[in-house]
C-alpha positions as a printed NumPy array, in Angstrom:
array([[-46.371,   6.196,  19.167],
       [-42.769,   7.467,  19.389],
       [-43.86 ,  10.323,  21.666],
       [-45.387,   7.836,  23.954],
       [-42.179,   5.721,  24.109],
       [-40.253,   8.938,  24.71 ],
       [-42.528,   9.96 ,  27.456],
       [-42.264,   6.677,  29.142],
       [-38.438,   6.704,  28.86 ],
       [-38.418,  10.316,  30.464],
       [-40.596,   9.251,  33.234],
       [-38.32 ,   6.259,  33.894],
       [-35.512,   8.309,  33.851],
       [-36.941,  10.818,  36.512],
       [-37.958,   7.821,  38.768],
       [-34.461,   6.351,  38.533],
       [-32.913,   9.792,  39.405],
       [-35.168,  10.076,  42.416],
       [-34.176,   6.561,  43.619],
       [-30.526,   7.357,  43.178],
       [-30.914,  10.676,  45.22 ],
       [-32.778,   9.063,  48.023],
       [-30.236,   6.233,  48.163],
       [-27.334,   8.605,  48.076],
       [-28.826,  10.452,  51.074],
       [-28.727,   7.18 ,  52.888],
       [-25.156,   6.456,  51.75 ],
       [-25.833,   3.877,  49.161],
       [-24.139,   4.227,  45.681],
       [-26.478,   2.643,  43.054],
       [-23.846,   3.438,  40.378],
       [-21.786,   0.221,  41.142],
       [-20.526,  -0.068,  37.587],
       [-19.191,   3.361,  37.718],
       [-17.146,   2.947,  40.876],
       [-13.359,   3.636,  40.981],
       [-11.11 ,   0.689,  40.656],
       [ -9.339,   1.247,  44.212],
       [-11.992,   2.847,  46.175],
       [-11.216,   4.251,  49.841],
       [ -9.31 ,   1.895,  52.109],
       [ -9.332,   1.53 ,  55.722],
       [ -5.87 ,   3.231,  55.954],
       [ -7.207,   6.175,  54.032],
       [-10.103,   6.61 ,  56.437],
       [ -7.703,   6.192,  59.517],
       [ -5.518,   8.95 ,  58.047],
       [ -8.323,  11.234,  57.592],
       [ -9.558,  10.631,  60.955],
       [ -6.204,  11.518,  62.495],
       [ -6.208,  14.82 ,  60.617],
       [ -3.708,  13.919,  58.023],
       [ -4.642,  15.284,  54.655],
       [ -2.526,  13.395,  52.225],
       [ -2.589,  10.218,  50.138],
       [ -1.124,   6.969,  51.397],
       [  1.781,   7.269,  48.855],
       [  2.69 ,  10.871,  49.882],
       [  5.473,  11.539,  52.312],
       [  3.261,  13.893,  54.131],
       [  1.142,  11.   ,  55.361],
       [  4.035,   9.567,  57.347],
       [  2.733,  11.146,  60.601],
       [  2.268,   9.858,  64.068],
       [  1.246,   6.134,  64.215],
       [  1.939,   5.814,  60.43 ],
       [  5.406,   7.111,  60.678],
       [  6.289,   4.604,  63.569],
       [  4.744,   1.606,  61.592],
       [  6.877,   2.583,  58.619],
       [ 10.008,   2.994,  60.687],
       [ 10.145,   6.803,  60.825],
       [  9.877,   8.997,  63.615],
       [ 11.464,  12.144,  65.314],
       [ 15.016,  11.954,  64.719],
       [ 14.814,   8.734,  62.725],
       [ 15.678,  10.159,  59.154],
       [ 12.601,  11.762,  57.94 ],
       [ 13.28 ,  15.586,  57.65 ],
       [ 10.283,  16.702,  55.636],
       [  8.285,  19.661,  56.723],
       [  4.973,  21.16 ,  55.271],
       [  4.394,  24.931,  54.9  ]])
């Protein structure tokens, strides 16, 4: 009897993994309880779309429209360069 129960649990795990994989291909995350607290914000997506590879709390992210919105710009007091 324990072998049968273990076999059924293994089959259920395989089916669950298949469902997660197929959902992942479609862009759905079935591990909702394991998601990060903050997640990706709209501002993070905009920054990546503009080609800025930095976090929102990094000074490097203050480029273009984000710099203008924060009150920085060319000749406005932000003298940081990336190498």
